[in-house]
Biopython code that builds the backbone (N, CA, C, O; Angstrom):
import numpy as np
from Bio.PDB.StructureBuilder import StructureBuilder

atoms = [
    (1, "MET", "N", (36.337, -31.294, 20.176)),
    (1, "MET", "CA", (36.581, -31.103, 18.753)),
    (1, "MET", "C", (35.380, -31.572, 17.932)),
    (1, "MET", "O", (34.937, -30.884, 17.012)),
    (2, "LYS", "N", (34.856, -32.757, 18.279)),
    (2, "LYS", "CA", (33.707, -33.289, 17.562)),
    (2, "LYS", "C", (32.511, -32.345, 17.702)),
    (2, "LYS", "O", (31.769, -32.138, 16.742)),
    (3, "TYR", "N", (32.323, -31.775, 18.890)),
    (3, "TYR", "CA", (31.220, -30.847, 19.154)),
    (3, "TYR", "C", (31.337, -29.605, 18.266)),
    (3, "TYR", "O", (30.340, -29.122, 17.729)),
    (4, "ILE", "N", (32.551, -29.100, 18.119)),
    (4, "ILE", "CA", (32.769, -27.908, 17.293)),
    (4, "ILE", "C", (32.416, -28.201, 15.835)),
    (4, "ILE", "O", (31.790, -27.372, 15.175)),
    (5, "LEU", "N", (32.808, -29.364, 15.330)),
    (5, "LEU", "CA", (32.483, -29.730, 13.955)),
    (5, "LEU", "C", (30.975, -29.842, 13.747)),
    (5, "LEU", "O", (30.457, -29.416, 12.714)),
    (6, "VAL", "N", (30.271, -30.412, 14.721)),
    (6, "VAL", "CA", (28.817, -30.541, 14.621)),
    (6, "VAL", "C", (28.168, -29.160, 14.595)),
    (6, "VAL", "O", (27.251, -28.924, 13.808)),
    (7, "VAL", "N", (28.632, -28.249, 15.444)),
    (7, "VAL", "CA", (28.084, -26.892, 15.486)),
    (7, "VAL", "C", (28.355, -26.174, 14.168)),
    (7, "VAL", "O", (27.461, -25.530, 13.620)),
    (8, "LEU", "N", (29.577, -26.278, 13.656)),
    (8, "LEU", "CA", (29.913, -25.632, 12.388)),
    (8, "LEU", "C", (29.078, -26.192, 11.237)),
    (8, "LEU", "O", (28.639, -25.438, 10.368)),
    (9, "ALA", "N", (28.860, -27.488, 11.224)),
    (9, "ALA", "CA", (28.037, -28.096, 10.178)),
    (9, "ALA", "C", (26.605, -27.582, 10.261)),
    (9, "ALA", "O", (25.991, -27.302, 9.232)),
    (10, "GLY", "N", (26.069, -27.455, 11.459)),
    (10, "GLY", "CA", (24.712, -26.934, 11.646)),
    (10, "GLY", "C", (24.590, -25.499, 11.185)),
    (10, "GLY", "O", (23.606, -25.139, 10.538)),
    (11, "VAL", "N", (25.574, -24.673, 11.506)),
    (11, "VAL", "CA", (25.564, -23.274, 11.077)),
    (11, "VAL", "C", (25.646, -23.196, 9.554)),
    (11, "VAL", "O", (24.940, -22.397, 8.939)),
    (12, "SER", "N", (26.494, -24.012, 8.942)),
    (12, "SER", "CA", (26.636, -24.010, 7.484)),
    (12, "SER", "C", (25.327, -24.384, 6.807)),
    (12, "SER", "O", (24.928, -23.741, 5.835)),
    (13, "LEU", "N", (24.652, -25.416, 7.307)),
    (13, "LEU", "CA", (23.380, -25.817, 6.719)),
    (13, "LEU", "C", (22.333, -24.729, 6.883)),
    (13, "LEU", "O", (21.527, -24.509, 5.978)),
    (14, "GLY", "N", (22.330, -24.058, 8.000)),
    (14, "GLY", "CA", (21.386, -22.964, 8.229)),
    (14, "GLY", "C", (21.609, -21.825, 7.258)),
    (14, "GLY", "O", (20.650, -21.238, 6.757)),
    (15, "LEU", "N", (22.859, -21.507, 6.988)),
    (15, "LEU", "CA", (23.166, -20.435, 6.040)),
    (15, "LEU", "C", (22.771, -20.810, 4.621)),
    (15, "LEU", "O", (22.272, -19.970, 3.872)),
    (16, "LEU", "N", (22.990, -22.067, 4.245)),
    (16, "LEU", "CA", (22.611, -22.501, 2.906)),
    (16, "LEU", "C", (21.105, -22.429, 2.712)),
    (16, "LEU", "O", (20.640, -22.025, 1.647)),
    (17, "GLY", "N", (20.350, -22.809, 3.707)),
    (17, "GLY", "CA", (18.900, -22.779, 3.609)),
    (17, "GLY", "C", (18.354, -21.375, 3.519)),
    (17, "GLY", "O", (17.271, -21.168, 2.972)),
    (18, "SER", "N", (19.079, -20.404, 4.044)),
    (18, "SER", "CA", (18.570, -19.035, 4.044)),
    (18, "SER", "C", (18.827, -18.306, 2.726)),
    (18, "SER", "O", (18.419, -17.153, 2.584)),
    (19, "CYS", "N", (19.486, -18.938, 1.766)),
    (19, "CYS", "CA", (19.779, -18.287, 0.488)),
    (19, "CYS", "C", (18.549, -18.152, -0.398)),
    (19, "CYS", "O", (18.520, -17.300, -1.287)),
    (20, "SER", "N", (17.548, -18.965, -0.174)),
    (20, "SER", "CA", (16.371, -18.946, -1.022)),
    (20, "SER", "C", (15.174, -18.445, -0.230)),
    (20, "SER", "O", (14.879, -18.950, 0.853)),
    (21, "ALA", "N", (14.487, -17.451, -0.775)),
    (21, "ALA", "CA", (13.309, -16.903, -0.111)),
    (21, "ALA", "C", (12.174, -17.921, -0.182)),
    (21, "ALA", "O", (12.103, -18.707, -1.127)),
    (22, "PRO", "N", (11.283, -17.911, 0.814)),
    (22, "PRO", "CA", (10.150, -18.838, 0.769)),
    (22, "PRO", "C", (9.232, -18.503, -0.407)),
    (22, "PRO", "O", (9.106, -17.343, -0.802)),
    (23, "CYS", "N", (8.606, -19.519, -0.947)),
    (23, "CYS", "CA", (7.721, -19.325, -2.090)),
    (23, "CYS", "C", (6.383, -18.778, -1.596)),
    (23, "CYS", "O", (5.679, -19.443, -0.837)),
    (24, "ASN", "N", (6.038, -17.577, -2.024)),
    (24, "ASN", "CA", (4.771, -16.983, -1.597)),
    (24, "ASN", "C", (3.912, -16.634, -2.808)),
    (24, "ASN", "O", (3.436, -15.507, -2.949)),
    (25, "GLY", "N", (3.727, -17.609, -3.664)),
    (25, "GLY", "CA", (2.873, -17.478, -4.833)),
    (25, "GLY", "C", (2.469, -18.862, -5.301)),
    (25, "GLY", "O", (3.108, -19.852, -4.946)),
    (26, "HIS", "N", (1.414, -18.937, -6.092)),
    (26, "HIS", "CA", (0.928, -20.236, -6.544)),
    (26, "HIS", "C", (1.733, -20.811, -7.703)),
    (26, "HIS", "O", (1.727, -22.022, -7.927)),
    (27, "ILE", "N", (2.419, -19.955, -8.432)),
    (27, "ILE", "CA", (3.245, -20.419, -9.547)),
    (27, "ILE", "C", (4.704, -20.321, -9.109)),
    (27, "ILE", "O", (5.179, -19.255, -8.719)),
    (28, "GLU", "N", (5.403, -21.447, -9.179)),
    (28, "GLU", "CA", (6.808, -21.486, -8.753)),
    (28, "GLU", "C", (7.698, -21.736, -9.960)),
    (28, "GLU", "O", (7.411, -22.598, -10.791)),
    (29, "SER", "N", (8.776, -20.976, -10.047)),
    (29, "SER", "CA", (9.741, -21.182, -11.126)),
    (29, "SER", "C", (11.149, -21.200, -10.546)),
    (29, "SER", "O", (11.456, -20.480, -9.596)),
    (30, "LYS", "N", (11.983, -22.021, -11.126)),
    (30, "LYS", "CA", (13.390, -22.114, -10.733)),
    (30, "LYS", "C", (14.214, -21.269, -11.698)),
    (30, "LYS", "O", (14.123, -21.423, -12.915)),
    (31, "VAL", "N", (15.007, -20.388, -11.140)),
    (31, "VAL", "CA", (15.831, -19.504, -11.966)),
    (31, "VAL", "C", (16.942, -20.314, -12.630)),
    (31, "VAL", "O", (17.646, -21.080, -11.972)),
    (32, "LEU", "N", (17.085, -20.137, -13.923)),
    (32, "LEU", "CA", (18.163, -20.776, -14.672)),
    (32, "LEU", "C", (19.359, -19.838, -14.769)),
    (32, "LEU", "O", (20.490, -20.235, -14.490)),
    (33, "TYR", "N", (19.106, -18.592, -15.168)),
    (33, "TYR", "CA", (20.154, -17.575, -15.198)),
    (33, "TYR", "C", (19.527, -16.208, -15.437)),
    (33, "TYR", "O", (18.335, -16.096, -15.724)),
    (34, "PHE", "N", (20.348, -15.179, -15.314)),
    (34, "PHE", "CA", (19.932, -13.793, -15.515)),
    (34, "PHE", "C", (20.686, -13.221, -16.712)),
    (34, "PHE", "O", (21.811, -13.624, -17.009)),
    (35, "LYS", "N", (20.039, -12.268, -17.393)),
    (35, "LYS", "CA", (20.690, -11.570, -18.503)),
    (35, "LYS", "C", (20.362, -10.083, -18.371)),
    (35, "LYS", "O", (19.224, -9.717, -18.079)),
    (36, "GLN", "N", (21.356, -9.234, -18.587)),
    (36, "GLN", "CA", (21.128, -7.791, -18.525)),
    (36, "GLN", "C", (20.143, -7.373, -19.611)),
    (36, "GLN", "O", (20.173, -7.891, -20.727)),
    (37, "ALA", "N", (19.275, -6.431, -19.267)),
    (37, "ALA", "CA", (18.310, -5.868, -20.214)),
    (37, "ALA", "C", (18.541, -4.365, -20.276)),
    (37, "ALA", "O", (19.208, -3.812, -19.402)),
    (38, "PRO", "N", (18.003, -3.691, -21.292)),
    (38, "PRO", "CA", (18.164, -2.229, -21.349)),
    (38, "PRO", "C", (17.693, -1.542, -20.066)),
    (38, "PRO", "O", (18.272, -0.546, -19.634)),
    (39, "GLN", "N", (16.639, -2.087, -19.469)),
    (39, "GLN", "CA", (16.180, -1.599, -18.165)),
    (39, "GLN", "C", (16.097, -2.795, -17.236)),
    (39, "GLN", "O", (15.190, -3.617, -17.369)),
    (40, "GLY", "N", (17.018, -2.909, -16.306)),
    (40, "GLY", "CA", (16.992, -4.007, -15.342)),
    (40, "GLY", "C", (17.600, -5.278, -15.895)),
    (40, "GLY", "O", (18.688, -5.275, -16.469)),
    (41, "GLN", "N", (16.856, -6.385, -15.704)),
    (41, "GLN", "CA", (17.368, -7.683, -16.126)),
    (41, "GLN", "C", (16.235, -8.571, -16.619)),
    (41, "GLN", "O", (15.060, -8.305, -16.368)),
    (42, "LEU", "N", (16.611, -9.629, -17.323)),
    (42, "LEU", "CA", (15.685, -10.676, -17.720)),
    (42, "LEU", "C", (16.021, -11.904, -16.897)),
    (42, "LEU", "O", (17.192, -12.245, -16.725)),
    (43, "VAL", "N", (14.991, -12.568, -16.389)),
    (43, "VAL", "CA", (15.172, -13.779, -15.597)),
    (43, "VAL", "C", (14.712, -14.951, -16.457)),
    (43, "VAL", "O", (13.540, -15.033, -16.825)),
    (44, "TYR", "N", (15.622, -15.845, -16.774)),
    (44, "TYR", "CA", (15.287, -17.059, -17.500)),
    (44, "TYR", "C", (14.977, -18.114, -16.451)),
    (44, "TYR", "O", (15.823, -18.448, -15.622)),
    (45, "ALA", "N", (13.748, -18.639, -16.494)),
    (45, "ALA", "CA", (13.315, -19.548, -15.440)),
    (45, "ALA", "C", (12.534, -20.714, -16.035)),
    (45, "ALA", "O", (12.000, -20.626, -17.141)),
    (46, "ASN", "N", (12.480, -21.803, -15.279)),
    (46, "ASN", "CA", (11.728, -22.990, -15.649)),
    (46, "ASN", "C", (10.568, -23.123, -14.668)),
    (46, "ASN", "O", (10.791, -23.265, -13.466)),
    (47, "VAL", "N", (9.331, -23.078, -15.167)),
    (47, "VAL", "CA", (8.152, -23.168, -14.307)),
    (47, "VAL", "C", (8.021, -24.602, -13.802)),
    (47, "VAL", "O", (8.067, -25.556, -14.578)),
    (48, "VAL", "N", (7.858, -24.734, -12.485)),
    (48, "VAL", "CA", (7.839, -26.043, -11.850)),
    (48, "VAL", "C", (6.438, -26.643, -11.796)),
    (48, "VAL", "O", (6.276, -27.838, -12.040)),
    (49, "ASN", "N", (5.429, -25.842, -11.483)),
    (49, "ASN", "CA", (4.123, -26.411, -11.149)),
    (49, "ASN", "C", (2.957, -25.929, -12.016)),
    (49, "ASN", "O", (1.804, -26.080, -11.612)),
    (50, "ASP", "N", (3.214, -25.363, -13.176)),
    (50, "ASP", "CA", (2.143, -24.958, -14.091)),
    (50, "ASP", "C", (2.581, -25.267, -15.520)),
    (50, "ASP", "O", (3.169, -24.419, -16.192)),
    (51, "PRO", "N", (2.287, -26.500, -15.988)),
    (51, "PRO", "CA", (2.766, -26.905, -17.306)),
    (51, "PRO", "C", (2.182, -26.099, -18.468)),
    (51, "PRO", "O", (2.703, -26.161, -19.582)),
    (52, "SER", "N", (1.104, -25.343, -18.223)),
    (52, "SER", "CA", (0.528, -24.540, -19.306)),
    (52, "SER", "C", (1.337, -23.269, -19.570)),
    (52, "SER", "O", (1.158, -22.616, -20.598)),
    (53, "LEU", "N", (2.215, -22.926, -18.647)),
    (53, "LEU", "CA", (3.028, -21.715, -18.784)),
    (53, "LEU", "C", (4.448, -22.112, -19.172)),
    (53, "LEU", "O", (5.056, -22.958, -18.517)),
    (54, "GLY", "N", (4.962, -21.526, -20.199)),
    (54, "GLY", "CA", (6.322, -21.831, -20.638)),
    (54, "GLY", "C", (6.322, -22.792, -21.808)),
    (54, "GLY", "O", (5.292, -23.360, -22.169)),
    (55, "SER", "N", (7.482, -22.961, -22.386)),
    (55, "SER", "CA", (7.632, -23.885, -23.510)),
    (55, "SER", "C", (8.981, -24.583, -23.409)),
    (55, "SER", "O", (9.942, -24.044, -22.859)),
    (56, "GLN", "N", (9.029, -25.802, -23.957)),
    (56, "GLN", "CA", (10.284, -26.552, -23.918)),
    (56, "GLN", "C", (11.296, -25.868, -24.820)),
    (56, "GLN", "O", (11.025, -25.581, -25.986)),
    (57, "GLN", "N", (12.470, -25.615, -24.254)),
    (57, "GLN", "CA", (13.507, -24.894, -24.988)),
    (57, "GLN", "C", (14.881, -25.454, -24.666)),
    (57, "GLN", "O", (15.150, -25.891, -23.547)),
    (58, "THR", "N", (15.737, -25.429, -25.664)),
    (58, "THR", "CA", (17.158, -25.662, -25.443)),
    (58, "THR", "C", (17.794, -24.282, -25.423)),
    (58, "THR", "O", (17.805, -23.578, -26.433)),
    (59, "LEU", "N", (18.320, -23.903, -24.274)),
    (59, "LEU", "CA", (18.879, -22.565, -24.100)),
    (59, "LEU", "C", (20.365, -22.547, -24.416)),
    (59, "LEU", "O", (21.085, -23.515, -24.171)),
    (60, "MET", "N", (20.804, -21.425, -24.964)),
    (60, "MET", "CA", (22.208, -21.210, -25.302)),
    (60, "MET", "C", (22.736, -20.033, -24.491)),
    (60, "MET", "O", (22.041, -19.032, -24.317)),
    (61, "ARG", "N", (23.959, -20.153, -23.999)),
    (61, "ARG", "CA", (24.653, -19.047, -23.328)),
    (61, "ARG", "C", (26.066, -18.995, -23.866)),
    (61, "ARG", "O", (26.757, -20.012, -23.923)),
    (62, "ASP", "N", (26.485, -17.830, -24.253)),
    (62, "ASP", "CA", (27.834, -17.654, -24.807)),
    (62, "ASP", "C", (28.092, -18.637, -25.948)),
    (62, "ASP", "O", (29.177, -19.208, -26.062)),
    (63, "ASP", "N", (27.072, -18.822, -26.790)),
    (63, "ASP", "CA", (27.133, -19.718, -27.950)),
    (63, "ASP", "C", (27.410, -21.171, -27.589)),
    (63, "ASP", "O", (27.926, -21.928, -28.412)),
    (64, "LYS", "N", (27.070, -21.565, -26.362)),
    (64, "LYS", "CA", (27.188, -22.958, -25.927)),
    (64, "LYS", "C", (25.841, -23.404, -25.383)),
    (64, "LYS", "O", (25.102, -22.618, -24.790)),
    (65, "GLU", "N", (25.533, -24.681, -25.595)),
    (65, "GLU", "CA", (24.263, -25.203, -25.098)),
    (65, "GLU", "C", (24.273, -25.221, -23.569)),
    (65, "GLU", "O", (25.172, -25.786, -22.946)),
    (66, "TYR", "N", (23.258, -24.595, -22.982)),
    (66, "TYR", "CA", (23.135, -24.519, -21.523)),
    (66, "TYR", "C", (22.304, -25.682, -20.989)),
    (66, "TYR", "O", (22.564, -26.176, -19.891)),
    (67, "GLY", "N", (21.319, -26.118, -21.747)),
    (67, "GLY", "CA", (20.475, -27.231, -21.331)),
    (67, "GLY", "C", (19.094, -27.121, -21.948)),
    (67, "GLY", "O", (18.719, -26.084, -22.494)),
    (68, "THR", "N", (18.336, -28.219, -21.850)),
    (68, "THR", "CA", (16.964, -28.252, -22.333)),
    (68, "THR", "C", (16.044, -28.340, -21.130)),
    (68, "THR", "O", (16.241, -29.171, -20.244)),
    (69, "PHE", "N", (15.034, -27.473, -21.102)),
    (69, "PHE", "CA", (14.127, -27.377, -19.964)),
    (69, "PHE", "C", (12.689, -27.402, -20.475)),
    (69, "PHE", "O", (12.414, -26.880, -21.555)),
    (70, "PRO", "N", (11.760, -28.004, -19.712)),
    (70, "PRO", "CA", (10.408, -28.225, -20.225)),
    (70, "PRO", "C", (9.474, -27.014, -20.245)),
    (70, "PRO", "O", (8.590, -26.957, -21.099)),
    (71, "HIS", "N", (9.633, -26.054, -19.347)),
    (71, "HIS", "CA", (8.657, -24.959, -19.237)),
    (71, "HIS", "C", (9.364, -23.620, -19.025)),
    (71, "HIS", "O", (9.230, -23.003, -17.969)),
    (72, "VAL", "N", (10.110, -23.181, -20.022)),
    (72, "VAL", "CA", (10.928, -21.970, -19.906)),
    (72, "VAL", "C", (10.076, -20.718, -20.117)),
    (72, "VAL", "O", (9.230, -20.664, -21.010)),
    (73, "ILE", "N", (10.323, -19.713, -19.273)),
    (73, "ILE", "CA", (9.748, -18.381, -19.431)),
    (73, "ILE", "C", (10.865, -17.360, -19.251)),
    (73, "ILE", "O", (11.917, -17.659, -18.685)),
    (74, "ILE", "N", (10.614, -16.156, -19.740)),
    (74, "ILE", "CA", (11.524, -15.039, -19.497)),
    (74, "ILE", "C", (10.728, -13.996, -18.726)),
    (74, "ILE", "O", (9.704, -13.505, -19.201)),
    (75, "ILE", "N", (11.204, -13.665, -17.538)),
    (75, "ILE", "CA", (10.533, -12.692, -16.681)),
    (75, "ILE", "C", (11.229, -11.348, -16.832)),
    (75, "ILE", "O", (12.436, -11.237, -16.616)),
    (76, "ASN", "N", (10.470, -10.338, -17.200)),
    (76, "ASN", "CA", (10.990, -8.976, -17.285)),
    (76, "ASN", "C", (11.093, -8.439, -15.857)),
    (76, "ASN", "O", (10.091, -8.370, -15.145)),
    (77, "ASP", "N", (12.286, -8.063, -15.444)),
    (77, "ASP", "CA", (12.528, -7.602, -14.073)),
    (77, "ASP", "C", (13.244, -6.249, -14.110)),
    (77, "ASP", "O", (14.442, -6.179, -13.837)),
    (78, "PRO", "N", (12.513, -5.164, -14.447)),
    (78, "PRO", "CA", (13.160, -3.858, -14.611)),
    (78, "PRO", "C", (13.743, -3.289, -13.320)),
    (78, "PRO", "O", (14.690, -2.504, -13.367)),
    (79, "GLN", "N", (13.193, -3.674, -12.168)),
    (79, "GLN", "CA", (13.695, -3.147, -10.895)),
    (79, "GLN", "C", (14.662, -4.102, -10.205)),
    (79, "GLN", "O", (15.119, -3.839, -9.093)),
    (80, "MET", "N", (14.971, -5.212, -10.873)),
    (80, "MET", "CA", (15.923, -6.213, -10.369)),
    (80, "MET", "C", (15.528, -6.727, -8.986)),
    (80, "MET", "O", (16.379, -6.917, -8.117)),
    (81, "LYS", "N", (14.220, -6.951, -8.792)),
    (81, "LYS", "CA", (13.714, -7.472, -7.519)),
    (81, "LYS", "C", (14.163, -8.909, -7.276)),
    (81, "LYS", "O", (14.259, -9.341, -6.127)),
    (82, "PHE", "N", (14.436, -9.647, -8.338)),
    (82, "PHE", "CA", (14.739, -11.066, -8.208)),
    (82, "PHE", "C", (16.232, -11.376, -8.305)),
    (82, "PHE", "O", (16.621, -12.541, -8.384)),
    (83, "LYS", "N", (17.057, -10.350, -8.299)),
    (83, "LYS", "CA", (18.504, -10.530, -8.444)),
    (83, "LYS", "C", (19.030, -11.499, -7.385)),
    (83, "LYS", "O", (18.788, -11.319, -6.191)),
    (84, "GLY", "N", (19.749, -12.522, -7.832)),
    (84, "GLY", "CA", (20.381, -13.473, -6.932)),
    (84, "GLY", "C", (19.469, -14.553, -6.384)),
    (84, "GLY", "O", (19.936, -15.421, -5.645)),
    (85, "GLN", "N", (18.185, -14.534, -6.716)),
    (85, "GLN", "CA", (17.277, -15.551, -6.190)),
    (85, "GLN", "C", (17.367, -16.829, -7.011)),
    (85, "GLN", "O", (17.664, -16.805, -8.205)),
    (86, "ARG", "N", (17.103, -17.943, -6.340)),
    (86, "ARG", "CA", (17.091, -19.234, -7.026)),
    (86, "ARG", "C", (15.689, -19.619, -7.476)),
    (86, "ARG", "O", (15.529, -20.414, -8.402)),
    (87, "THR", "N", (14.672, -19.058, -6.823)),
    (87, "THR", "CA", (13.294, -19.299, -7.221)),
    (87, "THR", "C", (12.558, -17.971, -7.326)),
    (87, "THR", "O", (12.885, -17.006, -6.635)),
    (88, "VAL", "N", (11.564, -17.939, -8.201)),
    (88, "VAL", "CA", (10.673, -16.783, -8.311)),
    (88, "VAL", "C", (9.256, -17.339, -8.258)),
    (88, "VAL", "O", (8.868, -18.157, -9.093)),
    (89, "CYS", "N", (8.490, -16.888, -7.272)),
    (89, "CYS", "CA", (7.119, -17.344, -7.098)),
    (89, "CYS", "C", (6.173, -16.168, -7.302)),
    (89, "CYS", "O", (6.474, -15.041, -6.909)),
    (90, "PHE", "N", (5.030, -16.441, -7.919)),
    (90, "PHE", "CA", (4.098, -15.357, -8.217)),
    (90, "PHE", "C", (2.702, -15.917, -8.431)),
    (90, "PHE", "O", (2.519, -17.119, -8.623)),
    (91, "ASP", "N", (1.720, -15.022, -8.394)),
    (91, "ASP", "CA", (0.326, -15.394, -8.615)),
    (91, "ASP", "C", (-0.218, -14.850, -9.931)),
    (91, "ASP", "O", (-0.927, -15.553, -10.651)),
    (92, "GLU", "N", (0.114, -13.594, -10.244)),
    (92, "GLU", "CA", (-0.454, -12.952, -11.423)),
    (92, "GLU", "C", (0.656, -12.372, -12.300)),
    (92, "GLU", "O", (1.700, -11.938, -11.814)),
    (93, "PHE", "N", (0.395, -12.381, -13.602)),
    (93, "PHE", "CA", (1.377, -11.863, -14.550)),
    (93, "PHE", "C", (0.657, -11.372, -15.796)),
    (93, "PHE", "O", (-0.508, -11.696, -16.030)),
    (94, "THR", "N", (1.365, -10.592, -16.583)),
    (94, "THR", "CA", (0.861, -10.193, -17.900)),
    (94, "THR", "C", (1.874, -10.644, -18.944)),
    (94, "THR", "O", (3.084, -10.581, -18.726)),
    (95, "LYS", "N", (1.360, -11.095, -20.074)),
    (95, "LYS", "CA", (2.252, -11.478, -21.172)),
    (95, "LYS", "C", (2.796, -10.216, -21.809)),
    (95, "LYS", "O", (2.080, -9.227, -21.963)),
    (96, "GLN", "N", (4.052, -10.257, -22.175)),
    (96, "GLN", "CA", (4.739, -9.113, -22.760)),
    (96, "GLN", "C", (4.948, -9.340, -24.257)),
    (96, "GLN", "O", (5.137, -10.476, -24.692)),
    (97, "PRO", "N", (4.916, -8.273, -25.038)),
    (97, "PRO", "CA", (5.191, -8.425, -26.474)),
    (97, "PRO", "C", (6.667, -8.757, -26.697)),
    (97, "PRO", "O", (7.527, -8.431, -25.878)),
    (98, "LEU", "N", (6.929, -9.401, -27.804)),
    (98, "LEU", "CA", (8.318, -9.711, -28.146)),
    (98, "LEU", "C", (9.032, -8.431, -28.550)),
    (98, "LEU", "O", (8.463, -7.603, -29.261)),
    (99, "PRO", "N", (10.269, -8.259, -28.108)),
    (99, "PRO", "CA", (11.016, -7.068, -28.516)),
    (99, "PRO", "C", (11.351, -7.121, -30.009)),
    (99, "PRO", "O", (11.413, -8.197, -30.604)),
    (100, "VAL", "N", (11.560, -5.973, -30.587)),
    (100, "VAL", "CA", (11.874, -5.869, -32.014)),
    (100, "VAL", "C", (13.202, -6.555, -32.330)),
    (100, "VAL", "O", (13.337, -7.199, -33.371)),
    (101, "ASP", "N", (14.169, -6.420, -31.446)),
    (101, "ASP", "CA", (15.512, -6.956, -31.692)),
    (101, "ASP", "C", (15.727, -8.320, -31.034)),
    (101, "ASP", "O", (16.825, -8.610, -30.559)),
    (102, "ILE", "N", (14.695, -9.152, -31.002)),
    (102, "ILE", "CA", (14.761, -10.440, -30.306)),
    (102, "ILE", "C", (15.739, -11.400, -30.991)),
    (102, "ILE", "O", (15.858, -11.431, -32.216)),
    (103, "ASP", "N", (16.425, -12.170, -30.169)),
    (103, "ASP", "CA", (17.251, -13.272, -30.657)),
    (103, "ASP", "C", (16.275, -14.327, -31.192)),
    (103, "ASP", "O", (15.409, -14.789, -30.449)),
    (104, "LEU", "N", (16.396, -14.706, -32.436)),
    (104, "LEU", "CA", (15.443, -15.629, -33.051)),
    (104, "LEU", "C", (15.361, -16.971, -32.333)),
    (104, "LEU", "O", (14.349, -17.664, -32.440)),
    (105, "ARG", "N", (16.400, -17.346, -31.609)),
    (105, "ARG", "CA", (16.357, -18.597, -30.848)),
    (105, "ARG", "C", (15.399, -18.498, -29.668)),
    (105, "ARG", "O", (15.022, -19.517, -29.089)),
    (106, "GLU", "N", (15.001, -17.272, -29.305)),
    (106, "GLU", "CA", (14.135, -17.069, -28.139)),
    (106, "GLU", "C", (12.722, -16.642, -28.518)),
    (106, "GLU", "O", (11.948, -16.250, -27.646)),
    (107, "LYS", "N", (12.374, -16.711, -29.791)),
    (107, "LYS", "CA", (11.082, -16.180, -30.234)),
    (107, "LYS", "C", (9.890, -16.979, -29.705)),
    (107, "LYS", "O", (8.783, -16.443, -29.648)),
    (108, "ASP", "N", (10.077, -18.229, -29.319)),
    (108, "ASP", "CA", (8.972, -19.050, -28.820)),
    (108, "ASP", "C", (8.895, -19.094, -27.298)),
    (108, "ASP", "O", (8.042, -19.788, -26.744)),
    (109, "ILE", "N", (9.758, -18.378, -26.627)),
    (109, "ILE", "CA", (9.747, -18.368, -25.160)),
    (109, "ILE", "C", (8.796, -17.275, -24.687)),
    (109, "ILE", "O", (8.975, -16.109, -25.039)),
    (110, "PRO", "N", (7.777, -17.636, -23.885)),
    (110, "PRO", "CA", (6.864, -16.614, -23.372)),
    (110, "PRO", "C", (7.599, -15.615, -22.479)),
    (110, "PRO", "O", (8.414, -15.991, -21.636)),
    (111, "ARG", "N", (7.294, -14.343, -22.682)),
    (111, "ARG", "CA", (7.850, -13.267, -21.858)),
    (111, "ARG", "C", (6.729, -12.710, -21.005)),
    (111, "ARG", "O", (5.637, -12.426, -21.496)),
    (112, "ILE", "N", (7.019, -12.558, -19.708)),
    (112, "ILE", "CA", (5.987, -12.077, -18.796)),
    (112, "ILE", "C", (6.524, -10.980, -17.889)),
    (112, "ILE", "O", (7.732, -10.821, -17.717)),
    (113, "ALA", "N", (5.592, -10.231, -17.317)),
    (113, "ALA", "CA", (5.896, -9.285, -16.243)),
    (113, "ALA", "C", (5.027, -9.710, -15.068)),
    (113, "ALA", "O", (3.823, -9.913, -15.225)),
    (114, "ILE", "N", (5.620, -9.843, -13.914)),
    (114, "ILE", "CA", (4.884, -10.277, -12.730)),
    (114, "ILE", "C", (4.158, -9.081, -12.130)),
    (114, "ILE", "O", (4.756, -8.034, -11.880)),
    (115, "THR", "N", (2.855, -9.255, -11.902)),
    (115, "THR", "CA", (2.054, -8.180, -11.323)),
    (115, "THR", "C", (1.720, -8.443, -9.861)),
    (115, "THR", "O", (1.402, -7.513, -9.119)),
    (116, "LYS", "N", (1.790, -9.701, -9.442)),
    (116, "LYS", "CA", (1.546, -10.041, -8.029)),
    (116, "LYS", "C", (2.178, -11.366, -7.695)),
    (116, "LYS", "O", (2.084, -11.825, -6.557)),
]
sb = StructureBuilder()
sb.init_structure("model")
sb.init_model(0)
sb.init_chain("A")
sb.init_seg("    ")
for serial, (resi, resn, name, xyz) in enumerate(atoms, 1):
    if name == "N":
        sb.init_residue(resn, " ", resi, " ")
    sb.init_atom(name, np.array(xyz, "f"), 0.0, 1.0, " ", f" {name:<3s}", serial, name[0])
structure = sb.get_structure()
């Protein structure tokens, strides 16, 4: 019985570790949440290792405070490549213009498109 529990615990830990793809870029960001966009989705993320990218923001979801994060960015993901991921890693990006119908609470959050 003890052996079975140990095996099940090992399998469970292995499955949990496989939920996140390995980071294969120099800039690492932790996904906070996703929001539907007219084309694809927007990824709200906190940059972990590049303090020059992103800005400190208190994010709101469903008119409730979600939290304050030091380096928030919004990643344009029209093909939904990052759906369900906990981290997004990348090397190159382009800054995106602010949309015309932007939520004024998000006007200071850098928007990017990942190119590599």
